[in-house]
PAKE-27087 format. One record per residue (C-alpha): residue number from 1; x, y, z. Coordinates in steps of 0.02 Angstrom, whole numbers, plus 32768, in hexadecimal, padded with zeros to 4 digits. Layout:
N
[NUM [X Y Z]]
...
//
This chain:
186
[1 [34A6 4CAC F0E0]]
[2 [34FA 4C5E F04A]]
[3 [3503 4CED EFCC]]
[4 [353D 4CF1 EF18]]
[5 [357A 4D9D EEE2]]
[6 [357D 4DBF EE27]]
[7 [3619 4E29 EE08]]
[8 [3620 4E9D ED74]]
[9 [36D5 4EC6 EDA2]]
[10 [374A 4EC8 EE38]]
[11 [3743 4F85 EE5A]]
[12 [3685 4F85 EE64]]
[13 [3687 4EE8 EECF]]
[14 [36FE 4F29 EF55]]
[15 [3684 4F94 EFB8]]
[16 [35F3 4F1B EF9B]]
[17 [3658 4E8F EFEB]]
[18 [3690 4EFD F07B]]
[19 [35DD 4F34 F09F]]
[20 [359D 4E82 F099]]
[21 [3629 4E43 F109]]
[22 [35FE 4ECD F186]]
[23 [3552 4E7C F18E]]
[24 [35A1 4DD2 F1AE]]
[25 [3586 4D96 F0FB]]
[26 [361F 4D56 F09E]]
[27 [35E7 4D46 EFEA]]
[28 [3627 4CCE EF68]]
[29 [3652 4D29 EEC7]]
[30 [360B 4D06 EE1A]]
[31 [3654 4D43 ED75]]
[32 [35E3 4D41 ECDD]]
[33 [35F2 4DD8 EC6C]]
[34 [35DD 4DB1 EBB3]]
[35 [35BC 4E6B EB99]]
[36 [3672 4EA0 EBAF]]
[37 [36CE 4EC5 EB0D]]
[38 [374C 4EC2 EABF]]
[39 [379F 4E22 EAF9]]
[40 [3835 4E80 EB40]]
[41 [37BF 4EE3 EBB2]]
[42 [3765 4E43 EBE3]]
[43 [380B 4DF2 EC15]]
[44 [3845 4E8B EC78]]
[45 [37A6 4E90 ECE0]]
[46 [379C 4DD4 ECF9]]
[47 [3852 4DC5 ED2B]]
[48 [3845 4E56 EDA5]]
[49 [37B1 4E00 EDFA]]
[50 [380F 4D59 EE00]]
[51 [38A5 4DAE EE53]]
[52 [3835 4E07 EED0]]
[53 [37D6 4D67 EEFC]]
[54 [3879 4D07 EF12]]
[55 [38C4 4D90 EF7E]]
[56 [3829 4D97 EFEF]]
[57 [3811 4CD9 EFEA]]
[58 [3760 4CEA EFA8]]
[59 [370A 4C62 EF46]]
[60 [36F7 4C97 EE91]]
[61 [3693 4C3B EE0D]]
[62 [36C4 4C6C ED5C]]
[63 [3648 4C55 ECD0]]
[64 [36D5 4C80 EC5A]]
[65 [3677 4C98 EBB8]]
[66 [36AF 4D31 EB57]]
[67 [3602 4D33 EB09]]
[68 [3613 4DAF EA7B]]
[69 [3598 4D53 EA0A]]
[70 [351A 4D33 EA96]]
[71 [351F 4DE9 EACC]]
[72 [350B 4E2E EA1C]]
[73 [347F 4DB3 E9F2]]
[74 [341F 4DE4 EA8E]]
[75 [3436 4EA1 EA87]]
[76 [3431 4EBC E9CA]]
[77 [3373 4EC9 E9C3]]
[78 [3382 4F5A EA3F]]
[79 [3418 4FAD E9EA]]
[80 [33C3 5056 E9DB]]
[81 [336B 504F EA85]]
[82 [33F0 506B EB0A]]
[83 [3380 5046 EB9E]]
[84 [3342 4FA2 EB54]]
[85 [33F5 4F74 EB22]]
[86 [3437 4F90 EBD3]]
[87 [33A5 4F33 EC21]]
[88 [33C6 4E9E EBAE]]
[89 [347D 4EA3 EBE1]]
[90 [344E 4EA3 EC9A]]
[91 [33D2 4E17 EC7E]]
[92 [3450 4DA5 EC27]]
[93 [34C9 4DB0 ECB9]]
[94 [344D 4DB0 ED47]]
[95 [33E8 4D1E ED06]]
[96 [3486 4CB4 ECFE]]
[97 [34B2 4CEC EDAF]]
[98 [3407 4CC2 EDF7]]
[99 [33F9 4C1B ED9D]]
[100 [34A8 4BE5 EDD3]]
[101 [348A 4C20 EE86]]
[102 [33E9 4BBC EE90]]
[103 [3439 4B21 EE42]]
[104 [34D1 4B29 EEB4]]
[105 [346B 4B38 EF55]]
[106 [3487 4BEE EF80]]
[107 [3402 4C41 EFEA]]
[108 [3411 4CE8 EF90]]
[109 [3468 4D4A EF07]]
[110 [3493 4E00 EEE7]]
[111 [3500 4E66 EE70]]
[112 [3589 4EE8 EE76]]
[113 [352B 4F43 EDEB]]
[114 [34C7 4F90 EE7A]]
[115 [355C 4FFC EEAA]]
[116 [356C 5061 EE0B]]
[117 [3518 510B EE04]]
[118 [3528 50FE ED47]]
[119 [34BD 5062 ED31]]
[120 [33FF 505B ED31]]
[121 [33EB 5029 EDE7]]
[122 [332F 5011 EDE2]]
[123 [3338 4FA3 ED47]]
[124 [33C0 4F37 ED98]]
[125 [3358 4F26 EE36]]
[126 [32BA 4EF9 EDD3]]
[127 [3316 4E77 ED69]]
[128 [3363 4E28 EE05]]
[129 [32B8 4E20 EE57]]
[130 [3270 4DCE EDBB]]
[131 [32FE 4D4F EDB6]]
[132 [32E6 4D29 EE6F]]
[133 [3232 4CF9 EE4D]]
[134 [325E 4C99 EDAF]]
[135 [32E4 4C30 EE06]]
[136 [3296 4C28 EEB4]]
[137 [332A 4C79 EF0A]]
[138 [3338 4D14 EF76]]
[139 [337E 4DB4 EF2C]]
[140 [33E0 4E12 EFB1]]
[141 [33C6 4EC9 EF87]]
[142 [3441 4F4B EFC1]]
[143 [3458 4FFB EF7E]]
[144 [3515 4FFD EF78]]
[145 [351E 50A2 EF17]]
[146 [3556 510C EFAE]]
[147 [35F3 509E EFB2]]
[148 [3621 50B7 EEFB]]
[149 [36A4 5142 EF0A]]
[150 [36F5 50F0 EFA1]]
[151 [3705 504B EF42]]
[152 [374D 509D EEA7]]
[153 [37CC 50FC EF11]]
[154 [37FD 505D EF6C]]
[155 [3810 5002 EEC7]]
[156 [3886 5088 EE84]]
[157 [38E9 508A EF27]]
[158 [38FF 4FCD EF19]]
[159 [3938 4FD9 EE64]]
[160 [389F 4F80 EE1C]]
[161 [3871 4F93 ED67]]
[162 [37E1 500F ED5A]]
[163 [377F 5019 ECBA]]
[164 [3745 50B2 EC5B]]
[165 [369C 5071 EC1E]]
[166 [3618 4FF4 EC56]]
[167 [3659 4F6A EBE6]]
[168 [35EE 4F5C EB4C]]
[169 [3628 4F96 EAA2]]
[170 [359D 5017 EA9C]]
[171 [35D7 5066 EB3E]]
[172 [368B 5065 EB00]]
[173 [3653 50C0 EA63]]
[174 [35F5 5142 EACA]]
[175 [368C 515A EB3C]]
[176 [3708 517C EAB0]]
[177 [3695 51D5 EA37]]
[178 [365A 5263 EAA7]]
[179 [35DD 52A6 EA2A]]
[180 [356F 5210 EA54]]
[181 [3505 5217 EAF3]]
[182 [354B 51B1 EB84]]
[183 [34EA 5115 EBB8]]
[184 [3555 50B5 EC35]]
[185 [35F2 510A EC72]]
[186 [3657 50B0 ECF6]]
//
């Protein structure tokens, strides 16, 4: 199977890749995350994934678009509705993944977002299923959440950069202003 794995970051991707390889599937990696802000955070996460892919000799496609304006334009209408805002964020990234996977001849796609116990797993799964239909490509579903702690521990042991929030500016605000309710906390 030729699989494209959308990677939100290297630490979340570690255990996903290991689990897939244990099944005999060596995924190609795909970076498209216009939700990550500020730019310094975006660079840290991107560069960590590049180093990891190079070290493991994995194919990595970078859609290296910082995307601040795109992200804000797309999520602004949902600024007060956290669930809708997160779903729009997932949709932006997963649509690009599915469309590129279909265009490049992959037989399936999946995402490392499925490892986080802090993300809306069912929404991610539903959006991936919708994109699979839209782009006539298979969505390879795996519930990677049981591997989350192991992957985070391995990332720290290997000196990888680990983030303190999901990536968006709203999540960063919620992380550092504790009086606000948490939405996405990685």
